[in-house]
C-alpha positions as a printed NumPy array, in Angstrom:
array([[-29.859,  27.655,  15.757],
       [-27.477,  29.894,  17.727],
       [-24.01 ,  28.395,  18.206],
       [-22.416,  28.832,  21.655],
       [-18.658,  29.076,  22.132],
       [-17.228,  25.864,  23.613],
       [-19.969,  23.482,  22.204],
       [-18.817,  20.24 ,  20.829],
       [-20.881,  19.308,  17.819],
       [-21.215,  16.035,  15.727],
       [-23.433,  14.549,  13.086],
       [-24.557,  11.105,  11.97 ],
       [-23.627,  11.943,   8.386],
       [-19.89 ,  12.068,   9.15 ],
       [-17.441,  10.97 ,  11.797],
       [-16.229,  14.572,  12.11 ],
       [-16.549,  16.402,  15.39 ],
       [-15.925,  20.114,  15.926],
       [-15.684,  22.56 ,  18.801],
       [-17.156,  26.032,  18.375],
       [-14.402,  28.672,  18.849],
       [-16.488,  31.66 ,  17.941],
       [-20.246,  31.358,  18.136],
       [-23.062,  33.459,  16.811],
       [-26.616,  34.444,  17.574],
       [-27.468,  34.416,  13.774],
       [-30.072,  31.898,  12.709],
       [-28.679,  29.082,  10.534],
       [-27.549,  25.497,  10.771],
       [-23.994,  24.14 ,  10.848],
       [-23.832,  21.239,   8.384],
       [-21.139,  18.645,   7.854],
       [-21.414,  16.275,   4.849],
       [-25.041,  17.414,   4.49 ],
       [-26.073,  16.453,   8.016],
       [-26.924,  19.038,  10.755],
       [-24.325,  19.152,  13.545],
       [-25.813,  18.842,  17.086],
       [-24.442,  18.612,  20.653],
       [-26.205,  15.32 ,  21.346],
       [-24.75 ,  12.   ,  20.275],
       [-26.213,  11.054,  16.853],
       [-28.685,   8.191,  16.793],
       [-26.653,   6.293,  14.114],
       [-22.9  ,   6.695,  13.952],
       [-21.441,   7.487,  10.571],
       [-20.532,   4.447,   8.494],
       [-17.463,   4.858,   6.408],
       [-17.491,   8.617,   5.585],
       [-17.943,   7.931,   1.85 ],
       [-17.458,  10.843,  -0.531],
       [-16.582,  14.491,   0.104],
       [-13.295,  15.957,   1.338],
       [-11.702,  14.761,   4.51 ],
       [-11.495,  17.421,   7.278],
       [ -8.158,  17.069,   9.147],
       [ -7.74 ,  17.44 ,  12.859],
       [ -6.535,  20.715,  14.257],
       [ -7.708,  22.852,  11.41 ],
       [-10.008,  25.927,  11.908],
       [-12.763,  26.791,   9.523],
       [-14.605,  30.148,   9.429],
       [-17.618,  31.918,   7.937],
       [-16.708,  35.529,   7.431],
       [-20.317,  36.722,   7.104],
       [-21.57 ,  35.319,  10.434],
       [-18.282,  35.189,  12.316],
       [-18.619,  31.448,  13.096],
       [-15.305,  29.669,  13.694],
       [-14.943,  25.977,  14.497],
       [-11.989,  23.684,  15.256],
       [-11.957,  20.111,  13.974],
       [-11.212,  17.737,  16.859],
       [-12.041,  14.431,  15.103],
       [-11.502,  13.907,  11.368],
       [-14.311,  13.003,   9.016],
       [-15.986,  13.656,   5.621],
       [-16.829,  17.267,   4.806],
       [-17.52 ,  19.904,   3.763],
       [-18.586,  22.177,   6.64 ],
       [-21.237,  24.877,   5.878],
       [-23.238,  27.411,   7.831],
       [-26.579,  28.877,   6.54 ],
       [-25.847,  27.518,   3.024],
       [-22.298,  28.967,   2.822],
       [-19.218,  26.667,   2.848],
       [-16.823,  27.454,   5.653],
       [-13.276,  28.335,   4.52 ],
       [-10.039,  27.049,   5.991],
       [ -8.499,  29.71 ,   8.242],
       [ -4.917,  30.525,   7.294],
       [ -2.255,  30.446,   9.978],
       [ -0.784,  33.779,  11.   ],
       [  2.767,  34.456,   9.783],
       [  5.324,  34.481,  12.591],
       [  7.512,  37.643,  12.822],
       [ 10.916,  37.429,  11.217],
       [ 13.812,  37.006,  13.629],
       [ 16.958,  38.892,  12.651]])
């Protein structure tokens, strides 16, 4: 599934929601807590987000191999993965020193 920039994705496996910052035409599925993330509202909302790490709001996650980058807009259980690879937390850029 190709990911389009600006898409808001969610899954029934977690309460987490993300927005795609950098999409890709590469084939693969974006997963969160083991469930595929889709643009439609999930049939059954997540109940409790048991297990896994919690993904905090406002953090960006990337996959260096495919170039996918997503922004977490609603917290929930993780982890996030694309095409079998776990996404890594993107580090903030250091601000220039002011002298």
